Every structure is written in C-alpha cells, then in structure tokens.
C-alpha positions in Angstrom: 209.7 81.3 157.7 206.9 79.0 159.3 204.2 80.2 161.5 201.9 78.1 163.5 198.6 79.1 165.0 198.0 76.7 167.6 194.4 76.3 169.5 194.6 74.1 172.8 190.6 73.4 172.6 189.1 72.1 175.7 189.7 68.6 177.9 192.5 67.0 177.1 193.7 69.9 173.8 196.2 71.7 177.0 197.6 68.5 177.1 198.5 66.7 174.0 198.6 69.9 171.9 201.5 71.1 173.6 202.9 67.6 173.4 203.1 68.3 169.6 204.2 71.8 169.7 207.3 70.1 171.9 207.9 67.1 168.9 207.5 70.0 166.4 210.0 72.4 167.4 212.4 69.8 167.7 212.5 69.2 164.6 211.5 72.3 162.9 213.4 74.5 165.4 212.8 78.2 163.4 208.7 77.2 163.6 207.2 80.4 165.2 204.0 79.4 167.8 201.2 82.1 168.1 198.3 80.9 170.4 194.8 81.4 170.5 191.8 80.0 171.6 188.6 78.3 170.6 185.9 76.1 172.2 183.2 75.1 174.7 185.7 77.0 177.2 185.8 79.9 175.3 182.4 80.1 174.3 181.6 79.9 177.9 184.4 82.9 178.4 183.4 85.1 175.8 180.3 84.3 174.2 182.0 82.5 170.8 183.4 79.3 170.5 185.3 81.0 167.3 186.8 84.2 167.7 187.7 86.8 165.1 191.1 87.1 165.8 191.3 83.3 166.0 190.0 83.0 162.6 192.4 85.5 161.5 195.4 84.2 162.9 195.0 81.1 161.8 194.3 82.7 158.2 197.4 84.7 158.5 199.8 81.9 159.6 198.9 79.6 157.4 199.2 76.3 159.3 196.7 75.3 162.5 197.6 72.9 165.1 193.8 72.4 166.7 193.0 70.3 169.8 189.2 69.1 170.2 186.7 71.3 171.5 183.8 69.8 174.1 180.6 69.8 172.6 177.6 69.6 175.1 175.0 67.1 174.7 172.1 69.5 174.5 171.6 73.0 172.2 173.1 75.7 173.1 172.1 79.0 171.3 174.8 80.4 169.7 177.3 77.4 170.4 178.6 75.4 167.1 182.0 73.7 167.0 184.6 75.7 166.3 186.6 73.1 164.0 183.9 72.8 161.4 183.4 76.5 161.1 187.2 76.5 160.9 187.7 74.3 158.1 184.8 75.8 156.1 186.3 79.5 156.3 190.0 78.1 155.5 188.3 76.1 152.9 190.2 73.4 153.8 188.5 71.1 151.7 190.3 67.7 151.5 190.5 65.9 154.9 193.7 63.2 154.8 193.4 60.2 157.1 196.2 57.8 156.9 196.2 54.4 158.9 200.0 53.2 158.9 200.7 50.0 161.0 202.2 50.4 164.4 203.4 47.9 166.8 200.3 48.2 169.3 197.3 45.7 170.7 194.8 45.7 167.1 197.0 46.8 164.9 197.0 45.0 161.2 200.1 44.1 160.4 201.5 45.9 156.8 198.6 48.3 156.7 199.2 51.3 154.8 196.4 53.3 153.8 195.3 56.6 153.5 191.4 58.3 153.2 191.1 61.4 151.2 187.1 62.9 152.3 185.5 65.7 150.8 185.6 68.2 153.5 183.0 70.8 152.7 179.3 69.9 151.4 177.3 66.6 151.0 175.0 65.7 154.0 177.3 67.6 156.8 176.2 71.0 155.3 173.7 71.0 157.6 171.0 71.9 155.5 168.3 70.5 157.4 164.6 70.7 158.8 161.6 69.2 159.8 157.9 68.9 158.5 154.4 67.7 159.9 155.2 68.8 163.6 158.6 67.0 163.4 157.1 64.1 162.6 159.4 64.3 159.4 163.1 65.0 159.2 165.0 66.1 156.1 168.5 66.9 155.3 170.0 67.8 152.1 173.4 66.0 150.4 175.0 68.7 148.5 177.6 67.4 145.8 179.0 70.1 143.1 181.7 69.4 140.7 184.0 72.2 141.8 184.1 70.7 145.1 184.3 67.2 143.9 187.1 68.3 141.2 189.5 70.0 143.1 190.0 67.5 146.1 190.0 64.6 143.6 192.8 66.4 141.8 193.8 66.7 145.6 194.1 63.3 145.6 195.9 61.8 142.8 198.6 64.9 143.1 199.1 63.5 146.9 198.9 60.1 145.2 201.6 60.8 143.2 203.8 62.6 145.3 204.1 59.6 147.7 204.8 57.0 145.2 201.2 55.6 145.9 199.9 53.0 143.1 196.3 52.9 143.3 193.5 55.0 143.8 189.7 53.9 144.9 186.8 56.1 144.2 183.9 55.1 146.7 180.9 56.2 146.4 177.1 54.7 146.2 175.9 56.3 142.6 174.1 53.6 141.5 171.2 54.3 144.0 171.9 58.3 144.4 172.8 58.8 140.3 172.7 62.8 141.1 174.7 63.5 143.9 176.9 60.3 144.4 176.9 60.0 140.5 178.4 63.5 139.8 181.1 62.8 142.6 181.5 59.2 140.2 181.3 61.1 136.7 183.7 64.3 137.8 186.8 62.0 139.9 187.0 59.9 137.1 187.8 62.4 134.8 189.8 64.1 137.2 192.1 60.8 137.3 192.4 60.6 133.9 194.4 63.3 134.0 197.2 61.1 136.0 197.7 58.1 134.2 200.7 56.9 136.1 198.0 56.1 139.2 195.8 53.4 138.7 191.7 53.8 139.4 189.3 51.8 140.4 185.9 52.5 141.9 184.0 50.4 145.0 180.5 51.2 146.2 180.6 52.2 149.2 178.8 48.8 151.0 181.3 47.4 149.3 184.1 49.4 150.4 183.0 49.0 154.2 183.1 45.1 153.5 186.6 44.7 152.0 188.0 47.7 154.8 186.7 45.2 157.5 187.4 41.9 155.5 191.4 42.9 154.0 192.1 46.4 154.0 195.5 45.7 152.5 193.9 45.6 149.6 193.4 49.6 149.7 195.9 52.7 149.0 194.1 55.4 148.2 190.7 56.2 148.8 188.9 59.1 147.2 185.5 59.6 149.5 182.5 62.2 149.4 182.2 63.7 153.1 180.6 61.4 154.9 181.4 58.0 153.7 184.8 59.3 154.4 184.2 60.1 157.8 183.2 56.5 158.3 185.5 54.6 156.6 188.4 56.7 158.1 187.0 55.7 161.7 187.0 51.8 160.6 190.4 52.5 159.3 191.5 54.0 162.4 190.9 50.3 163.9 193.7 48.6 162.2 196.1 51.2 163.1 195.7 50.7 166.9 192.0 52.8 167.1 191.1 56.6 167.0 193.2 57.5 170.4 196.1 56.9 167.7 194.9 58.5 164.3 195.8 61.8 163.5 194.1 64.0 160.3 195.5 67.0 158.3 192.8 69.1 156.6 194.4 70.9 153.1 193.3 73.6 151.3 195.5 75.3 148.6 197.8 77.8 150.5 196.4 76.6 154.2 196.3 72.9 156.7 195.0 71.9 159.9 196.5 69.6 161.8 194.5 67.6 164.5 193.9 64.5 166.4 190.6 62.6 165.6 190.0 61.9 169.0 188.0 63.7 171.3 188.7 65.8 174.3 187.8 63.3 176.9 186.9 65.5 180.2 187.5 62.2 181.9 190.9 62.5 181.3 191.5 66.0 181.3 194.3 67.4 184.1 195.2 64.0 184.6 198.5 63.9 182.2 197.4 60.5 181.3 196.5 61.2 177.7 197.9 59.7 174.8 199.3 62.8 172.2 200.6 60.0 169.5 198.0 61.4 167.2 198.9 64.6 168.3 202.5 64.2 167.4 201.8 62.4 164.1 199.6 65.1 163.1 202.6 67.1 163.0 203.7 65.2 160.9 201.2 65.3 158.3 201.5 68.8 158.5 205.6 68.8 157.8 204.7 66.3 155.0 201.9 67.8 153.0 201.9 71.1 153.8 205.5 72.2 154.7 207.0 70.0 152.2 209.6 68.4 154.8 209.4 64.8 154.5 212.5 64.0 156.2 211.4 66.0 159.9 208.1 64.0 158.6 210.0 60.4 158.5 212.0 61.7 161.7 208.9 62.0 164.1 207.0 58.8 162.7 210.1 56.9 163.2 210.5 58.2 166.7 207.1 57.2 167.5 207.8 53.4 166.1 210.5 53.2 167.9 209.4 54.6 171.4 206.3 51.7 170.8 208.3 49.1 169.9 210.2 49.7 172.7 208.0 49.1 175.3 206.9 52.7 176.5 203.6 53.7 176.3 200.4 55.3 177.7 197.8 54.1 179.9 195.4 53.3 176.6 197.8 51.2 175.3 198.7 48.9 178.6 198.6 49.6 182.0 201.3 48.0 182.8 204.3 50.6 183.0 202.2 53.0 181.4 204.3 56.4 181.4 202.7 59.7 181.8 201.9 62.1 178.7 205.0 64.1 179.5 207.1 61.1 179.8 205.9 59.9 176.4 206.4 62.9 175.1 209.8 62.9 176.3 210.9 59.2 174.9 209.8 60.7 171.4 211.8 63.4 171.3 215.3 61.1 172.8 214.6 59.1 169.8 214.6 61.9 167.1 
C-alpha cells in the first residue's frame, strides 16, 4: 500500500501540489492520499506552523509531498519554516537535486547530474549568537562522522542503482580542516566500499567554477549542507531554472518530495504557476522511495513530450501559455 501525506503549504502550493497528485494518481491509482496542513497560513490560524497531527501523519505515511511555505521578512515569535523542521524530525538526511536537460530556454543540452546534499547539519543547524552588543555574529559549523557516513553511503547506493559512473566529493578541507576535513575523510572511507563507482574530489570554489563553465563534467556530487544548497541552485539554471527544479529529501524509511521554488504569493490563485517541479518531484518519489522506476520514467517522458510539443506555462513563454491545470492535463494525456 502506498500512503502519501500531502501538505499544500502557502501561495501557489494549493495549485501545483494537487497537479502533482493528479499525475501520481494517473500512474499509481492505488496510492492513498492523506491531506495535512503546515505553513504560514496554518501558523496564523492555529499558532503553530507544523501541527503535531501533521508530523504524526507524515511519520505514519512515510512519504510526503510538500509545497512551499511562506516566510515573513521579519521575525515572528514561534514561527519557523516548517519544511526545515519536518526534514529534521523525519531524519531525511540526504537531499537529492537532479538537473536534466529539458527543452526550454537557457537549458544546457545533455546535462544530467545529481547533487546529493547532507541535510541535517553544517552551518544550517542554527547555532548562532552575537557578541559585543551585536557587533560580532558567530555561527557554528557542525560536521559529524555519523551524518557524513550515512549520506555518503546513500549517495553511492543511488549512484550504483542508477548506473552512474562517478561521484565527486565537494569540500573546502584545505581551509576548514576539522569540519570539511572530517567530511572528506569519511566520504573517502565510504567510497572505498564501492570500487565499481569512480570517485574524485574538488574544492567547492573549483566545483562552482566547473558548474558554470562545463556542467557536463559532473555525474553525482556529494556535498555538505551549505555547499549543496548553493551548487544545486547553480545547476538548476542548466535545467531551465528553479521553477522546473525538483527535489527529494530521503531518510532510511521516509522521503519528502518538494519543488525547489518558493510559494510565489504574487501569482497565487491565478492558475498560472508552473507545476513541472512538483510533477518531477513526484517522479523522484516514485523512483527512489517507492522503487517504481518505470512509473517515474513515464512521468518524466510525459513532461518532456509536452514541452517538446510547445505546451508550456507563462514562465517559459508568454505566447501560447497554458494554465496550471491545462499543462497538467497535457502531461497526463502523454503518460
């Protein structure tokens, strides 16, 4: 039985997330959908951005489709972006961000890479404080052997299962000897367990250079949290932009599929948002969590077919733009 906890979130979430659900149900009709709430709107109504019943349902289902949550540009007591807490509570320690060529402007032909980003530690743990009356800001960077080993092993398992040939370990161990140095050492230890997958390494600034100059040199990248956040956004430009970029956060028994883009409140409710990132995130959930690669290929092929035939939303081309609903219909017709 396939159970999916669906959290639409804020802004365009209630438009693109149902689009992804429709596509999923077309290829996996036996899936059971369970609706839950989280986000800024939930916080305003209930005083919490992530209600305990939502977290419990996510754990019970083991699979989540999550839309973007709004975040005010000022501090609000009691509010934090629920997606971050959801990933931590469910121990979704590996964030997968694939970039593959799509027939849209700015996309780079033949690009096909995956950034796997450690998802639970590094500078993003939020251990920050100020000193000298706010004149000095200090943030802690935490890297652990256990977290590095599990994300490295997940990366190599994905590479092996996907017939990927090479993993590039990205770090700045030349400067951050104790933190990135530990990440590098542990990642290389795990790499030795997978002799059938080639391994190389790059300093993060060099990796950024090559991501801009020639992304075709990359196959799979394994990175700490912050570097993966930056490099995966850079890579997304070669796939047509963040509006087309899917992601999947994985743990040992749970996964969270979510589009990379934000909640786009300026176009919310207009039925013009591009659902491609959500639809492709559903495909990632099928491939890597539910082990349904053929269903994933059908979805990815249908999206590519629709775009190739000139079916698109307004963010791709203004002329001939389809609504969110109409583009989703086109994808479903091509499954």
